[in-house]
Structure formats: C-alpha cells, structure tokens
TORKOL-4160 file (C-alpha; in steps of 0.2 Angstrom, whole numbers, padded with zeros to 4 digits, m for minus):
279
<pt num="1" X="0002" Y="0390" Z="0096"/>
<pt num="2" X="m0001" Y="0376" Z="0109"/>
<pt num="3" X="m0015" Y="0365" Z="0113"/>
<pt num="4" X="m0019" Y="0363" Z="0132"/>
<pt num="5" X="m0029" Y="0349" Z="0141"/>
<pt num="6" X="m0045" Y="0358" Z="0139"/>
<pt num="7" X="m0043" Y="0357" Z="0120"/>
<pt num="8" X="m0041" Y="0376" Z="0120"/>
<pt num="9" X="m0028" Y="0387" Z="0111"/>
<pt num="10" X="m0015" Y="0399" Z="0117"/>
<pt num="11" X="m0010" Y="0411" Z="0103"/>
<pt num="12" X="0006" Y="0421" Z="0102"/>
<pt num="13" X="0007" Y="0433" Z="0087"/>
<pt num="14" X="0024" Y="0436" Z="0079"/>
<pt num="15" X="0022" Y="0449" Z="0065"/>
<pt num="16" X="0033" Y="0449" Z="0049"/>
<pt num="17" X="0034" Y="0461" Z="0035"/>
<pt num="18" X="0046" Y="0454" Z="0023"/>
<pt num="19" X="0047" Y="0437" Z="0015"/>
<pt num="20" X="0065" Y="0433" Z="0022"/>
<pt num="21" X="0058" Y="0436" Z="0039"/>
<pt num="22" X="0044" Y="0423" Z="0036"/>
<pt num="23" X="0056" Y="0411" Z="0028"/>
<pt num="24" X="0067" Y="0412" Z="0044"/>
<pt num="25" X="0052" Y="0409" Z="0055"/>
<pt num="26" X="0046" Y="0394" Z="0046"/>
<pt num="27" X="0063" Y="0385" Z="0042"/>
<pt num="28" X="0068" Y="0387" Z="0061"/>
<pt num="29" X="0052" Y="0380" Z="0067"/>
<pt num="30" X="0049" Y="0396" Z="0076"/>
<pt num="31" X="0030" Y="0396" Z="0072"/>
<pt num="32" X="0017" Y="0383" Z="0070"/>
<pt num="33" X="0006" Y="0392" Z="0058"/>
<pt num="34" X="0008" Y="0408" Z="0047"/>
<pt num="35" X="m0001" Y="0420" Z="0036"/>
<pt num="36" X="0007" Y="0421" Z="0019"/>
<pt num="37" X="0003" Y="0425" Z="0001"/>
<pt num="38" X="m0002" Y="0409" Z="m0008"/>
<pt num="39" X="0013" Y="0410" Z="m0020"/>
<pt num="40" X="0025" Y="0410" Z="m0005"/>
<pt num="41" X="0016" Y="0394" Z="0001"/>
<pt num="42" X="0019" Y="0386" Z="m0016"/>
<pt num="43" X="0037" Y="0390" Z="m0016"/>
<pt num="44" X="0040" Y="0384" Z="0002"/>
<pt num="45" X="0031" Y="0367" Z="m0001"/>
<pt num="46" X="0040" Y="0364" Z="m0018"/>
<pt num="47" X="0056" Y="0367" Z="m0008"/>
<pt num="48" X="0052" Y="0352" Z="0002"/>
<pt num="49" X="0047" Y="0361" Z="0018"/>
<pt num="50" X="0033" Y="0352" Z="0028"/>
<pt num="51" X="0019" Y="0364" Z="0026"/>
<pt num="52" X="0001" Y="0363" Z="0021"/>
<pt num="53" X="m0011" Y="0377" Z="0016"/>
<pt num="54" X="m0025" Y="0377" Z="0029"/>
<pt num="55" X="m0036" Y="0391" Z="0022"/>
<pt num="56" X="m0038" Y="0405" Z="0009"/>
<pt num="57" X="m0042" Y="0420" Z="0020"/>
<pt num="58" X="m0040" Y="0435" Z="0008"/>
<pt num="59" X="m0048" Y="0436" Z="m0009"/>
<pt num="60" X="m0043" Y="0449" Z="m0022"/>
<pt num="61" X="m0040" Y="0465" Z="m0013"/>
<pt num="62" X="m0029" Y="0473" Z="m0027"/>
<pt num="63" X="m0033" Y="0490" Z="m0033"/>
<pt num="64" X="m0026" Y="0503" Z="m0045"/>
<pt num="65" X="m0026" Y="0520" Z="m0036"/>
<pt num="66" X="m0026" Y="0537" Z="m0045"/>
<pt num="67" X="m0032" Y="0555" Z="m0042"/>
<pt num="68" X="m0038" Y="0555" Z="m0060"/>
<pt num="69" X="m0054" Y="0548" Z="m0068"/>
<pt num="70" X="m0047" Y="0545" Z="m0086"/>
<pt num="71" X="m0043" Y="0526" Z="m0083"/>
<pt num="72" X="m0059" Y="0515" Z="m0084"/>
<pt num="73" X="m0051" Y="0499" Z="m0090"/>
<pt num="74" X="m0034" Y="0490" Z="m0090"/>
<pt num="75" X="m0031" Y="0495" Z="m0108"/>
<pt num="76" X="m0032" Y="0514" Z="m0103"/>
<pt num="77" X="m0016" Y="0512" Z="m0093"/>
<pt num="78" X="m0006" Y="0511" Z="m0110"/>
<pt num="79" X="0006" Y="0525" Z="m0110"/>
<pt num="80" X="0005" Y="0528" Z="m0091"/>
<pt num="81" X="0018" Y="0526" Z="m0077"/>
<pt num="82" X="0012" Y="0514" Z="m0064"/>
<pt num="83" X="0020" Y="0509" Z="m0047"/>
<pt num="84" X="0019" Y="0491" Z="m0041"/>
<pt num="85" X="0024" Y="0485" Z="m0024"/>
<pt num="86" X="0035" Y="0469" Z="m0024"/>
<pt num="87" X="0043" Y="0464" Z="m0041"/>
<pt num="88" X="0039" Y="0446" Z="m0045"/>
<pt num="89" X="0026" Y="0445" Z="m0031"/>
<pt num="90" X="0008" Y="0441" Z="m0033"/>
<pt num="91" X="0003" Y="0460" Z="m0036"/>
<pt num="92" X="0016" Y="0461" Z="m0050"/>
<pt num="93" X="0011" Y="0444" Z="m0058"/>
<pt num="94" X="m0008" Y="0448" Z="m0058"/>
<pt num="95" X="m0006" Y="0465" Z="m0065"/>
<pt num="96" X="0006" Y="0460" Z="m0079"/>
<pt num="97" X="m0006" Y="0445" Z="m0083"/>
<pt num="98" X="m0021" Y="0458" Z="m0084"/>
<pt num="99" X="m0011" Y="0469" Z="m0095"/>
<pt num="100" X="m0006" Y="0456" Z="m0107"/>
<pt num="101" X="m0024" Y="0449" Z="m0108"/>
<pt num="102" X="m0030" Y="0466" Z="m0112"/>
<pt num="103" X="m0017" Y="0468" Z="m0126"/>
<pt num="104" X="m0005" Y="0479" Z="m0117"/>
<pt num="105" X="0014" Y="0474" Z="m0117"/>
<pt num="106" X="0020" Y="0477" Z="m0099"/>
<pt num="107" X="0037" Y="0480" Z="m0105"/>
<pt num="108" X="0034" Y="0492" Z="m0119"/>
<pt num="109" X="0017" Y="0500" Z="m0118"/>
<pt num="110" X="0018" Y="0508" Z="m0101"/>
<pt num="111" X="0031" Y="0511" Z="m0088"/>
<pt num="112" X="0030" Y="0500" Z="m0072"/>
<pt num="113" X="0041" Y="0506" Z="m0058"/>
<pt num="114" X="0043" Y="0496" Z="m0042"/>
<pt num="115" X="0041" Y="0506" Z="m0026"/>
<pt num="116" X="0039" Y="0501" Z="m0008"/>
<pt num="117" X="0023" Y="0507" Z="0001"/>
<pt num="118" X="0030" Y="0522" Z="0010"/>
<pt num="119" X="0038" Y="0529" Z="m0006"/>
<pt num="120" X="0022" Y="0525" Z="m0017"/>
<pt num="121" X="0011" Y="0533" Z="m0004"/>
<pt num="122" X="0022" Y="0549" Z="m0003"/>
<pt num="123" X="0023" Y="0551" Z="m0022"/>
<pt num="124" X="0004" Y="0549" Z="m0024"/>
<pt num="125" X="0001" Y="0562" Z="m0010"/>
<pt num="126" X="0012" Y="0575" Z="m0019"/>
<pt num="127" X="0005" Y="0571" Z="m0037"/>
<pt num="128" X="0022" Y="0565" Z="m0043"/>
<pt num="129" X="0015" Y="0548" Z="m0045"/>
<pt num="130" X="m0002" Y="0546" Z="m0054"/>
<pt num="131" X="m0005" Y="0527" Z="m0053"/>
<pt num="132" X="m0001" Y="0513" Z="m0041"/>
<pt num="133" X="m0006" Y="0495" Z="m0038"/>
<pt num="134" X="m0009" Y="0493" Z="m0020"/>
<pt num="135" X="m0018" Y="0480" Z="m0009"/>
<pt num="136" X="m0027" Y="0483" Z="0007"/>
<pt num="137" X="m0025" Y="0490" Z="0020"/>
<pt num="138" X="m0011" Y="0499" Z="0010"/>
<pt num="139" X="m0023" Y="0507" Z="m0003"/>
<pt num="140" X="m0033" Y="0514" Z="0012"/>
<pt num="141" X="m0017" Y="0520" Z="0021"/>
<pt num="142" X="m0011" Y="0529" Z="0004"/>
<pt num="143" X="m0029" Y="0537" Z="0002"/>
<pt num="144" X="m0029" Y="0544" Z="0019"/>
<pt num="145" X="m0011" Y="0550" Z="0018"/>
<pt num="146" X="m0015" Y="0559" Z="0001"/>
<pt num="147" X="m0030" Y="0567" Z="0008"/>
<pt num="148" X="m0020" Y="0576" Z="0021"/>
<pt num="149" X="m0011" Y="0585" Z="0007"/>
<pt num="150" X="m0027" Y="0589" Z="m0002"/>
<pt num="151" X="m0026" Y="0574" Z="m0015"/>
<pt num="152" X="m0041" Y="0563" Z="m0017"/>
<pt num="153" X="m0036" Y="0546" Z="m0023"/>
<pt num="154" X="m0049" Y="0534" Z="m0031"/>
<pt num="155" X="m0049" Y="0515" Z="m0033"/>
<pt num="156" X="m0051" Y="0517" Z="m0052"/>
<pt num="157" X="m0048" Y="0498" Z="m0055"/>
<pt num="158" X="m0053" Y="0483" Z="m0045"/>
<pt num="159" X="m0041" Y="0469" Z="m0051"/>
<pt num="160" X="m0052" Y="0455" Z="m0046"/>
<pt num="161" X="m0066" Y="0462" Z="m0057"/>
<pt num="162" X="m0054" Y="0464" Z="m0071"/>
<pt num="163" X="m0049" Y="0446" Z="m0068"/>
<pt num="164" X="m0067" Y="0441" Z="m0070"/>
<pt num="165" X="m0067" Y="0450" Z="m0086"/>
<pt num="166" X="m0052" Y="0442" Z="m0094"/>
<pt num="167" X="m0057" Y="0424" Z="m0088"/>
<pt num="168" X="m0075" Y="0426" Z="m0093"/>
<pt num="169" X="m0080" Y="0420" Z="m0076"/>
<pt num="170" X="m0091" Y="0432" Z="m0066"/>
<pt num="171" X="m0088" Y="0424" Z="m0050"/>
<pt num="172" X="m0069" Y="0421" Z="m0052"/>
<pt num="173" X="m0059" Y="0426" Z="m0037"/>
<pt num="174" X="m0040" Y="0429" Z="m0034"/>
<pt num="175" X="m0034" Y="0418" Z="m0019"/>
<pt num="176" X="m0022" Y="0430" Z="m0012"/>
<pt num="177" X="m0016" Y="0425" Z="0005"/>
<pt num="178" X="m0020" Y="0412" Z="0018"/>
<pt num="179" X="m0013" Y="0402" Z="0033"/>
<pt num="180" X="m0001" Y="0388" Z="0032"/>
<pt num="181" X="0002" Y="0375" Z="0046"/>
<pt num="182" X="0020" Y="0368" Z="0049"/>
<pt num="183" X="0021" Y="0349" Z="0054"/>
<pt num="184" X="0003" Y="0347" Z="0055"/>
<pt num="185" X="0004" Y="0329" Z="0062"/>
<pt num="186" X="0014" Y="0336" Z="0077"/>
<pt num="187" X="0001" Y="0350" Z="0080"/>
<pt num="188" X="m0014" Y="0339" Z="0077"/>
<pt num="189" X="m0030" Y="0341" Z="0067"/>
<pt num="190" X="m0040" Y="0347" Z="0082"/>
<pt num="191" X="m0029" Y="0362" Z="0085"/>
<pt num="192" X="m0029" Y="0367" Z="0067"/>
<pt num="193" X="m0048" Y="0365" Z="0066"/>
<pt num="194" X="m0050" Y="0375" Z="0082"/>
<pt num="195" X="m0039" Y="0389" Z="0075"/>
<pt num="196" X="m0050" Y="0389" Z="0059"/>
<pt num="197" X="m0066" Y="0390" Z="0069"/>
<pt num="198" X="m0059" Y="0404" Z="0080"/>
<pt num="199" X="m0052" Y="0413" Z="0065"/>
<pt num="200" X="m0068" Y="0412" Z="0055"/>
<pt num="201" X="m0078" Y="0419" Z="0070"/>
<pt num="202" X="m0065" Y="0433" Z="0073"/>
<pt num="203" X="m0066" Y="0438" Z="0054"/>
<pt num="204" X="m0084" Y="0439" Z="0054"/>
<pt num="205" X="m0083" Y="0450" Z="0070"/>
<pt num="206" X="m0070" Y="0461" Z="0061"/>
<pt num="207" X="m0080" Y="0463" Z="0045"/>
<pt num="208" X="m0095" Y="0468" Z="0056"/>
<pt num="209" X="m0086" Y="0480" Z="0068"/>
<pt num="210" X="m0073" Y="0489" Z="0058"/>
<pt num="211" X="m0072" Y="0504" Z="0070"/>
<pt num="212" X="m0068" Y="0493" Z="0085"/>
<pt num="213" X="m0057" Y="0482" Z="0075"/>
<pt num="214" X="m0045" Y="0496" Z="0069"/>
<pt num="215" X="m0037" Y="0500" Z="0086"/>
<pt num="216" X="m0035" Y="0481" Z="0090"/>
<pt num="217" X="m0025" Y="0478" Z="0073"/>
<pt num="218" X="m0014" Y="0494" Z="0077"/>
<pt num="219" X="m0010" Y="0487" Z="0094"/>
<pt num="220" X="m0003" Y="0471" Z="0087"/>
<pt num="221" X="0004" Y="0478" Z="0070"/>
<pt num="222" X="0009" Y="0496" Z="0074"/>
<pt num="223" X="0012" Y="0501" Z="0055"/>
<pt num="224" X="m0007" Y="0498" Z="0052"/>
<pt num="225" X="m0015" Y="0513" Z="0058"/>
<pt num="226" X="m0033" Y="0511" Z="0065"/>
<pt num="227" X="m0042" Y="0524" Z="0053"/>
<pt num="228" X="m0034" Y="0515" Z="0038"/>
<pt num="229" X="m0039" Y="0498" Z="0044"/>
<pt num="230" X="m0057" Y="0503" Z="0047"/>
<pt num="231" X="m0058" Y="0510" Z="0030"/>
<pt num="232" X="m0050" Y="0495" Z="0022"/>
<pt num="233" X="m0062" Y="0482" Z="0028"/>
<pt num="234" X="m0075" Y="0487" Z="0015"/>
<pt num="235" X="m0063" Y="0483" Z="0001"/>
<pt num="236" X="m0052" Y="0469" Z="0009"/>
<pt num="237" X="m0063" Y="0453" Z="0005"/>
<pt num="238" X="m0059" Y="0444" Z="0021"/>
<pt num="239" X="m0068" Y="0427" Z="0019"/>
<pt num="240" X="m0058" Y="0412" Z="0026"/>
<pt num="241" X="m0062" Y="0396" Z="0018"/>
<pt num="242" X="m0054" Y="0379" Z="0020"/>
<pt num="243" X="m0041" Y="0377" Z="0007"/>
<pt num="244" X="m0046" Y="0359" Z="0003"/>
<pt num="245" X="m0064" Y="0365" Z="m0001"/>
<pt num="246" X="m0057" Y="0378" Z="m0014"/>
<pt num="247" X="m0043" Y="0368" Z="m0021"/>
<pt num="248" X="m0050" Y="0368" Z="m0039"/>
<pt num="249" X="m0053" Y="0386" Z="m0038"/>
<pt num="250" X="m0035" Y="0389" Z="m0032"/>
<pt num="251" X="m0028" Y="0378" Z="m0046"/>
<pt num="252" X="m0039" Y="0386" Z="m0059"/>
<pt num="253" X="m0032" Y="0403" Z="m0054"/>
<pt num="254" X="m0014" Y="0398" Z="m0054"/>
<pt num="255" X="m0016" Y="0389" Z="m0070"/>
<pt num="256" X="m0022" Y="0404" Z="m0078"/>
<pt num="257" X="m0009" Y="0415" Z="m0071"/>
<pt num="258" X="0005" Y="0403" Z="m0077"/>
<pt num="259" X="0000" Y="0407" Z="m0095"/>
<pt num="260" X="0011" Y="0423" Z="m0092"/>
<pt num="261" X="0020" Y="0421" Z="m0076"/>
<pt num="262" X="0037" Y="0413" Z="m0076"/>
<pt num="263" X="0037" Y="0396" Z="m0068"/>
<pt num="264" X="0049" Y="0400" Z="m0054"/>
<pt num="265" X="0038" Y="0414" Z="m0048"/>
<pt num="266" X="0025" Y="0401" Z="m0044"/>
<pt num="267" X="0037" Y="0388" Z="m0036"/>
<pt num="268" X="0040" Y="0379" Z="m0052"/>
<pt num="269" X="0024" Y="0369" Z="m0052"/>
<pt num="270" X="0007" Y="0367" Z="m0044"/>
<pt num="271" X="0008" Y="0358" Z="m0028"/>
<pt num="272" X="0001" Y="0341" Z="m0027"/>
<pt num="273" X="m0015" Y="0336" Z="m0016"/>
<pt num="274" X="m0004" Y="0334" Z="0000"/>
<pt num="275" X="m0002" Y="0353" Z="0000"/>
<pt num="276" X="m0020" Y="0355" Z="0005"/>
<pt num="277" X="m0023" Y="0352" Z="0023"/>
<pt num="278" X="m0038" Y="0340" Z="0025"/>
<pt num="279" X="m0049" Y="0345" Z="0040"/>
C-alpha cells in the first residue's frame, strides 16, 4: 500500500490462507497491512515484531452446523462428535471455553476431531459428520455444498450468543479478526486513517449489497464462491471499529478466554497499550 502526492491510496491485495504464509509476508516486510485473527496479532507482537492492531473488522461469526435439531445448547453436545477447524486456533479456544463453562469436559465428555474445511464440508454433506464448528463464509460454503446432496444444514448454535450467556453480558462480542499495520511510523497515520475510512465505507456497501459483493470477492479470492459469500454476509458480523476504541472490550474477551486457554495460545500475555494503533 502506498501513499501518493494526492494523499490517495493504491492497494495491492495479496491473499493468504495459512498462518505460515502470513508470517512470511510480515517478517519479510512484503506487506504494509494485513488481515489476521486477533490471536495471531497478539503472538506476532509478543515476538517483538513491529505491528499494531488497527481495527477489529469481524465479530463473532462462529457457528455449530448440523443437519439435526437435537442440540439447543452447548451442554447438548455432550456425547457427540464435533469437528473443529484449526487445533489451538481461535475457533478451538472459544469452543473449548464454552464447553468448560457449560460443565462439559472437552477431552472426556465429547469427541473433538480436527478437520480442514474441505473434509468437514464433505463429511457434513454425506452425513458422516453431524456437527462442525465453522466460521463464515465457510459455514455458508458447507451449507450450500450439503444442499447439493440433499442434506439441509442448520446453524444450531451461534457461539457469540453462547459467549454472552456464559459471561452474563448480553452485548459481549467475540473480537475475531482485524487488520494490523507494520511499521506504522514509516507508512504514516494519514495512510492508515485513509485505509480505515475506505475499508469502513466498503464494508457498509458489502453489507448492503451482498449479491453484488459475492462475485467481487470470488474474483480476488477464488476459493470463496459468490453464492456462499452472498449468503454468509447476513451471518458474518462485519463491523470495523478502531482497535483503540474497543481496547477494553478486546482485553475483557481475552482475559475471559485465558481462564481456559493455554497462555502460549494467546502469545503468552496480553499486549501492552502500544499494540493498539492510535488514529
């Protein structure tokens, strides 16, 4: 991303799918900014990498999918086999926390298996798998894929709603992912502010125009198919907010999560105030 004399921005999008790809891009200074799970941002910052969290862009878009109606609470998953994507990642940490807080031992009272998206989606479609924790747009991709085979999947649990129940806070949110900036002094505050302004406007347009947004997303990220993107936007909770404005909310979430998550999964400690980009 570059700032030209007209104080405008030129953007080049570089997709990544795996954490090691992101790490390589950041440590080699290949990018100026990156979308990332908040937990990844914590770990990078605590390793001494010069990054700051600019915003939280995505809030709590984790769901338990199933073709069955028998599960109406987290406790109902006792005795079930549940697929989770990304062992030790935010999906896994949140799901395990919710199980424990609902009196379910994740290592004894149910079977958690770790499958990547294609495998989980395929097994849901054939009925071999009955329960899976997926985010958006992956839950929508799995739903549409299963429908082709005559299986109708439902979002039987919304994990953000379940988080609100265990914390007793009806407005609690899961800060799932956002954008970080590398070497913010070099890039400049004006460029970051311009990015946030443009990104917020683009997000509003996407939320209001899902049918038009789907093909655009697929053009840049070919594994995200337009119909799934269109469906997912009603469940995705895209709402970019300056990280500095929601620092307390971010810290409250991860303080709660740290009650059950191993410290190393969260980068060892909560980042200090310098982690949050000040607009």
